[in-house]
Structures are given as C-alpha cells and as structure tokens.
C-alpha positions in Angstrom: 48.5 23.1 6.4 50.9 20.5 7.6 49.6 17.8 9.8 50.1 18.2 13.6 52.5 15.8 15.2 51.4 13.6 18.1 54.4 12.5 20.2 52.5 9.6 21.9 53.6 6.2 20.6 51.3 3.2 20.4 53.1 -0.1 20.6 51.9 -3.1 18.7 53.7 -6.3 17.7 52.5 -6.2 14.1 51.5 -3.2 12.0 49.8 -4.0 8.7 49.6 -1.3 6.1 46.6 -1.8 3.8 43.1 -3.2 4.6 42.1 -5.4 1.8 42.0 -8.3 1.4 45.5 -9.5 2.2 46.0 -7.2 5.2 42.9 -8.1 7.2 43.3 -11.8 6.4 46.9 -11.6 7.8 45.5 -9.9 10.9 42.8 -12.6 11.2 45.5 -15.3 11.1 47.7 -13.6 13.6 44.7 -13.2 16.0 44.2 -17.0 15.8 47.9 -17.3 16.8 47.4 -14.8 19.7 49.3 -11.9 18.2 47.9 -8.4 18.5 47.8 -6.4 15.2 46.9 -2.9 14.0 45.7 -2.5 10.5 46.0 0.9 8.9 44.1 1.9 5.8 44.5 5.2 3.9 40.9 5.4 2.6 37.9 6.0 4.8 35.9 3.4 2.9 36.8 0.7 0.4 37.3 1.8 -3.2 34.3 1.4 -5.5 35.9 -0.7 -8.3 36.5 -4.4 -7.3 39.8 -5.7 -8.6 39.4 -9.4 -8.4 36.7 -12.0 -8.7 38.0 -15.4 -7.6 39.9 -17.3 -4.9 42.4 -19.9 -5.9 42.5 -23.4 -4.4 45.6 -22.6 -2.2 43.9 -19.4 -0.9 40.9 -21.4 0.1 43.0 -24.1 1.8 44.7 -21.4 3.7 41.4 -19.9 4.8 40.2 -23.3 5.9 43.3 -24.0 7.9 42.8 -20.8 9.9 39.1 -21.3 10.6 37.6 -19.3 7.9 35.3 -22.0 6.6 35.5 -22.8 2.9 31.7 -23.6 2.8 31.0 -20.2 4.3 33.0 -18.6 1.5 31.3 -20.8 -1.1 27.9 -19.5 0.2 28.9 -16.1 -1.0 29.5 -15.3 -4.7 28.6 -17.3 -7.8 27.6 -20.9 -7.5 29.6 -23.5 -9.3 26.9 -24.1 -12.1 26.8 -20.3 -12.9 30.6 -19.8 -12.9 31.6 -23.0 -14.7 31.8 -21.7 -18.3 33.5 -18.8 -20.1 31.2 -17.8 -23.0 32.5 -16.0 -26.1 29.5 -14.0 -27.4 28.8 -11.0 -29.7 26.8 -9.4 -26.8 25.0 -10.6 -23.7 21.9 -11.2 -25.9 23.8 -12.0 -29.1 25.2 -15.1 -30.7 27.3 -17.7 -28.8 30.6 -17.9 -30.7 32.4 -20.4 -28.4 32.7 -21.8 -24.9 35.5 -23.0 -22.6 35.5 -24.2 -19.0 36.6 -21.5 -16.5 39.6 -22.9 -14.6 39.1 -26.4 -13.1 35.6 -26.8 -11.6 35.1 -30.4 -12.8 34.7 -33.2 -10.3 38.2 -34.5 -11.3 39.8 -31.4 -9.9 39.0 -32.7 -6.4 41.6 -35.4 -7.0 44.3 -32.7 -6.6 42.7 -30.3 -4.1 39.5 -30.3 -1.9 39.1 -26.6 -2.6 38.5 -25.9 -6.3 38.6 -22.3 -7.4 35.6 -20.2 -6.3 34.2 -17.1 -8.0 33.6 -14.4 -5.3 33.8 -10.6 -5.8 36.6 -9.0 -3.8 34.3 -6.6 -1.9 32.2 -9.6 -0.6 35.3 -11.5 0.6 36.6 -8.3 2.3 33.3 -7.9 4.0 33.4 -11.5 5.3 36.9 -11.0 6.8 35.8 -7.7 8.3 32.8 -9.5 10.0 35.2 -12.1 11.4 37.6 -9.4 12.6 34.8 -7.7 14.6 34.9 -10.7 17.0 38.7 -10.5 17.4 39.9 -8.4 20.4 43.4 -8.6 19.2 42.8 -6.7 16.0 42.2 -3.0 15.5 41.5 -1.5 12.1 42.1 2.3 11.6 40.9 3.9 8.4 41.7 7.2 6.7 45.3 6.9 7.9 48.4 7.0 5.7 51.8 5.4 6.3 54.6 8.0 6.3 58.0 6.5 7.1 60.5 4.9 9.6 61.1 1.2 10.2 60.1 0.0 13.7 58.6 3.4 14.3 56.0 4.1 11.7 54.4 7.5 11.3 50.8 7.5 10.3 48.6 10.5 9.3 45.0 10.7 10.2 43.8 12.3 7.0 40.5 13.6 8.3 41.9 15.6 11.2 45.4 16.0 9.7 47.3 14.6 12.7 50.3 12.4 12.6 50.8 9.8 15.3 53.6 7.2 15.7 53.1 3.4 16.0 56.0 1.3 17.4 56.0 -2.2 16.0 58.2 -5.2 16.0 57.3 -6.0 12.4 55.7 -3.9 9.7 54.0 -5.6 6.8 53.3 -3.6 3.6 50.0 -4.8 2.1 48.9 -1.5 0.7 48.4 -2.5 -2.9 49.8 -1.8 -6.3 50.6 1.9 -5.4 52.4 0.9 -2.2 53.6 3.8 -0.1 55.7 1.3 2.0 57.5 0.0 -1.1 58.1 3.6 -2.3 59.6 4.4 1.1 61.9 1.4 0.8 63.0 2.8 -2.5 62.5 -0.5 -4.3 62.2 0.1 -8.0 62.6 -1.8 -11.3 64.7 -1.0 -14.4 62.1 0.5 -16.7 61.8 2.9 -19.7 60.2 6.2 -18.8 58.9 8.8 -21.3 57.5 12.2 -20.7 54.4 13.0 -22.8 51.3 15.1 -22.3 48.5 12.7 -23.2 45.7 14.9 -21.7 44.5 16.1 -25.2 44.1 12.4 -26.3 42.1 11.2 -23.2 40.3 14.4 -22.0 36.6 13.7 -21.7 36.9 10.1 -22.9 36.3 8.4 -19.6 32.9 9.6 -18.4 29.5 8.1 -17.6 28.2 8.6 -21.1 31.2 6.7 -22.5 30.8 4.0 -19.9 27.1 3.5 -20.8 28.0 3.3 -24.5 30.4 0.5 -23.8 28.1 -1.4 -21.4 25.1 -1.1 -23.7 27.1 -2.5 -26.6 28.2 -5.4 -24.5 24.7 -6.2 -23.1 23.0 -5.9 -26.4 19.8 -4.7 -24.7 18.6 -1.7 -22.8 18.1 -2.9 -19.2 18.4 -0.3 -16.4 21.6 -0.2 -14.4 23.7 2.2 -12.3 27.3 3.2 -13.1 29.1 2.7 -9.8 32.5 4.0 -10.8 34.7 4.6 -13.8 38.4 5.4 -14.1 41.2 4.8 -16.7 43.3 1.7 -16.1 47.0 1.8 -16.8 49.0 -1.4 -17.0 52.3 -1.4 -15.0 54.6 -3.9 -13.4 55.5 -3.4 -9.7 57.3 -5.9 -7.5 57.7 -5.5 -3.7 56.1 -6.6 -0.4 52.9 -8.6 -0.2 49.6 -8.9 -2.0 49.3 -6.4 -4.9 52.1 -4.5 -3.2 54.3 -7.5 -4.0 53.1 -8.3 -7.5 50.8 -6.5 -9.9 50.8 -7.7 -13.4 48.7 -7.1 -16.6 45.3 -8.6 -16.5 45.5 -11.8 -18.6 46.7 -14.9 -16.6 44.7 -15.2 -13.4 46.7 -12.9 -11.2 46.2 -10.8 -8.1 43.7 -12.3 -5.7 43.2 -15.2 -8.1 46.8 -16.3 -7.8 46.7 -17.0 -4.0 46.6 -14.9 -0.9 49.4 -16.9 0.6 51.7 -17.2 -2.3 53.8 -14.0 -2.0 57.0 -15.4 -3.4 59.2 -14.0 -6.2 59.2 -17.2 -8.2 55.4 -17.4 -8.2 55.4 -13.7 -9.4 57.8 -14.5 -12.2 55.9 -17.5 -13.4 52.7 -15.6 -13.3 54.2 -12.7 -15.3 55.4 -15.1 -18.0 52.0 -16.7 -18.1 50.4 -13.2 -18.4 52.5 -12.4 -21.5 51.7 -15.7 -23.1 48.0 -15.3 -22.4 48.0 -11.7 -23.8 49.5 -12.9 -27.0 46.9 -15.7 -27.4 44.1 -13.2 -26.7 45.4 -10.8 -29.3 45.5 -13.7 -31.8 41.8 -14.4 -31.1 40.9 -10.7 -31.6 42.6 -10.7 -35.0 40.8 -13.8 -36.0 37.4 -12.3 -35.0 38.4 -9.0 -36.8 38.0 -6.7 -33.8 41.5 -5.1 -33.8 40.5 -2.1 -36.0 40.3 1.2 -34.1 37.1 2.1 -36.0 34.2 0.6 -33.9 31.9 0.4 -36.9 34.5 -1.6 -38.9 34.9 -3.9 -35.9 31.2 -4.6 -35.7 30.9 -5.3 -39.4 33.9 -7.6 -39.3 32.5 -9.4 -36.3 29.1 -10.2 -37.7 30.5 -11.1 -41.1 33.2 -13.4 -39.8 30.9 -15.4 -37.5 28.8 -16.4 -40.5 31.9 -17.3 -42.6 32.8 -21.1 -42.4 36.5 -20.6 -43.0 36.7 -17.6 -40.6 35.0 -19.6 -37.9 37.7 -22.2 -38.2 40.3 -19.6 -37.3 38.0 -18.2 -34.6 37.4 -21.6 -33.0 41.2 -22.2 -33.1 41.7 -18.8 -31.4 39.1 -19.7 -28.7 40.8 -23.1 -28.1 44.1 -21.2 -27.6 42.6 -19.5 -24.6 42.2 -22.8 -22.8 45.5 -22.6 -20.9 44.8 -18.9 -20.0 41.5 -20.1 -18.4 43.0 -23.1 -16.6 45.9 -22.3 -14.2 45.7 -25.3 -11.9 49.5 -25.9 -12.4 50.2 -22.4 -11.1 47.6 -22.4 -8.4 48.7 -25.5 -6.5 51.7 -26.9 -8.4 54.5 -24.7 -7.0 57.1 -26.4 -4.8 59.7 -24.4 -3.0 63.1 -24.8 -4.6 61.8 -25.6 -8.1 63.0 -22.7 -10.4 61.7 -24.1 -13.7 59.1 -22.2 -15.7 56.3 -24.7 -16.4 55.7 -25.5 -20.1 51.9 -25.3 -19.5 50.1 -23.5 -16.6 47.2 -26.0 -16.8 49.1 -29.2 -16.1 49.5 -30.1 -12.4 52.1 -32.7 -11.6 51.5 -33.7 -7.9 54.7 -34.6 -6.0 52.6 -36.9 -3.8 49.1 -38.2 -4.2 46.7 -36.5 -1.7 43.3 -37.4 -0.6 41.1 -34.5 -1.3 36.6 -30.4 3.1 33.0 -31.1 2.4 32.7 -31.6 -1.3 29.1 -32.6 -1.5 28.3 -29.5 -3.5 29.7 -31.4 -6.5 26.6 -33.3 -7.3 28.4 -35.7 -9.6 30.0 -37.4 -6.6 28.4 -40.3 -4.7 28.3 -40.1 -0.9 31.2 -42.5 -0.8 33.3 -40.3 -3.1 32.5 -37.2 -1.0 33.9 -39.0 2.1 37.1 -39.8 0.2 37.7 -36.2 -0.9 37.8 -34.2 2.3 41.4 -33.4 3.1 44.3 -31.3 2.0 48.0 -31.7 2.9 47.6 -28.7 5.1 45.3 -30.8 7.3 48.5 -32.7 8.3 49.9 -29.5 9.9 49.0 -28.8 13.5 47.6 -25.3 14.0 50.1 -22.8 15.5 53.1 -25.1 15.6 55.8 -26.3 13.3 55.1 -29.7 11.8 57.9 -31.8 10.5 56.9 -34.6 8.1 59.3 -37.4 7.6 59.1 -41.0 6.4 59.0 -44.0 8.7 62.8 -44.7 8.6 63.6 -41.2 9.7 60.8 -41.2 12.4 62.4 -44.3 14.0 65.6 -42.3 14.5 63.9 -39.0 15.5 63.9 -38.6 19.3 60.8 -37.1 20.8 63.0 -34.6 22.9 64.3 -32.9 19.7 62.1 -30.0 20.5 64.2 -29.3 23.6 67.0 -28.1 21.3 64.6 -25.8 19.3 63.2 -22.5 20.5 59.8 -23.3 18.9 56.8 -25.4 19.7 57.2 -28.8 18.0 54.9 -31.8 17.8 56.2 -35.3 17.1 53.6 -37.8 16.1 53.5 -41.2 14.5 50.8 -43.0 12.5 47.1 -42.7 13.5 47.3 -39.4 15.4 44.8 -36.5 15.8 45.7 -32.9 15.5 
C-alpha cells in the first residue's frame, strides 16, 4: 500500500536528515545560535551496533565552544588510564605479545590541544546530546520518518502510519549516514567497478549467534557470561557526499568516522583520511603475516600463533610489525593539523606541525601535571572566537589600520577587539 499524502506543509529554517551523532549535534549548535531545526530519523530507535568509540581533539574543542562541556563528556566512557594502551594479545586471558599507546593521551599532548582524544561509545555520546536537546525549544526530533525527495520542499514518510508529509526548509542538511538517501537523491556517485555475483551460498548461515559466540569465546579465552546484542555482516565500501558518514565513510583502519572529527566535513580531510586508511591497512596485514594468522584454516592460524610467539626470530618480526602500527594508532597530525588551503598529503599522520604555538579547559585529570601547569593549559584557539559572530584575527600592524566601523559595510555581526579583551 502506498503511503497517503498529507498536503500540509511545515516550515522550518533547517531540516536535518539523520539523528546521530552529527545531526543532533548540528541541531544543538543551531539552537545555541537561535535557529529552529527539525531532525528527521528513519529508524524508530537507534541501531544496536555502535559504529565509533572515540572523539577527536577537534570534535571536543567544538563541543566545548558550543557549551557541551568537555569534562561532562569525559565523565562518560573510558577513563584515561583504562584507554591509554592498545594491547596485542593472543586472547583476553592469554599472553601479551606487544603494546602501543592509543593515540596521544600523554601529558605532552596538551601542548598542542587542551582536549586530548577521549574514548566514548557512540550510543553514550548520542544519549548525551539527546538529553541536552530535550531542553531546547528550538529543536524537534521526529523518528521513524524517511526523506523522499525535493530541495527546499522535502517529502518525508512516517513509516509507522505510512503517511507522507512535506517540510519546507531554507536549508536541508544530509547527515543520514553511509547509506545516505539524500546523497542518493542528488545522484552523487563515484567511478567504481561493479560485478554481479550470487554470494548467498558462500555466506548463508555464517553470520548467526552461534558463529558470534565462537568468535567472542576465542577472543576472550575464557567462558564468562555475556549477551549477543546484535550481529550483521560488514561490507567495506567508499562513499563520499554530504556530512558525517554521509560525507565520508572509509574502511576501518585509520581512525575515521566519529574519530576523525564531527566538524571536519571537508573533501581534503576525507582524502587524507582515506590515504591513511590504505597505509594502515597495509601495515596491519604485514603484522598478521608476521604472526602467522593469514591462513584461512583457523586451526593452522592458532598453531602458527602459539609457535611464533615462542620463537625468538619470529618475535623480532612480530615486534617490528607491532611497531609499524604506531602511526595507525597516533593520528594527531590528522586530528588537529589540517589548515585550510594546504593540499599536501602529510608524510606521517602522527606528526603535528603547529602553525602557531597555542596555550592549551580544565586539564587537572592529567595527574602528571602540577597545579601551575594545569593553569597554563586551559585554552584552545577556538576560545579566541566570540560565540555567534565572525571573528577576524589580525596582527597589531593591521589592527592599527582597521577601523571599528568596518562592520557597517558587512551584513554580519562583527566584533573588533584589541589586546586584553573578554569575549
């Protein structure tokens, strides 16, 4: 049965397609700026499987600037001590083969940003934003609705009652994830190679709860009780379009998706991230070869693994393979190093070259710092920008020649300040 058409039109300045986490965060920011927003989500509840587990420094700086406190976010998720290391193990109760730091959570990272990376499951971050939105009269969130088509007039289907209604909007933002309906409507595609093959005989019955428990039990190395919340096949694909995962969704290795920054929806960032993803994938495969876990036979893999970790020469290759993962696990250069107009691909994702030295929010959770050092590491360059206005930063020679009435010629709110000002 075709959905019934509702001729009534609701007008909103901004219509956001997709509810998590980029869509609601955008609505939260717009509410702080006094802009009414409607968020439309096709699913009645969030999907079971979380897709990301960390917020990058730039994402946290952005949250802080718009009043979503970084310390509130840090109170949710893993604490710094628990998330500091990546451990290479034979199983959760097995032998420790090697160890590398996860990203940059050392005290020295605060020399470059006051908001080092934070491990937080995507569902918990989405719940935090939803809680904040419940206090915002300017934001409505409608679930179980699907975007249909049109530009300023967007048709949405209420999937539960099969009724289509139209929303008139000045701007439509597609933040509906990797399978973006908005992007599909805009007919944005990439040059790709497409084959037709029936793979059902090969995968039928493979992904089920029994299979999931077999994999999890092998990884844990012990029989502790647990619930399987969800399971589904995962297919790697590359899609480029609007915002969030609707703008860039790349293969897993490389710190992408939510990890790469909620406010960094720019093509260059996506290209750099994709190159890093390919490089990291090659390094990971090299490590798997050294460990001896590339054989399709699971029994052979297990035999190779336990034999090689006891072999002195093999462990040299394994340790070298683990060390080769260091850049993959340290993306500070990608997280905060991008400058608009710079089209170079960085030689190393880990190395951050600051254009200007910045004094790094409350960093007292880093216990290695003295109280004096905590006071010195509180600020980001975003703290120089007044909320809700355009901020022009110039050197003192330009400021002397910059008339205060320049804002009269611009159709935007502009603040002109000298040294020693408060925002």
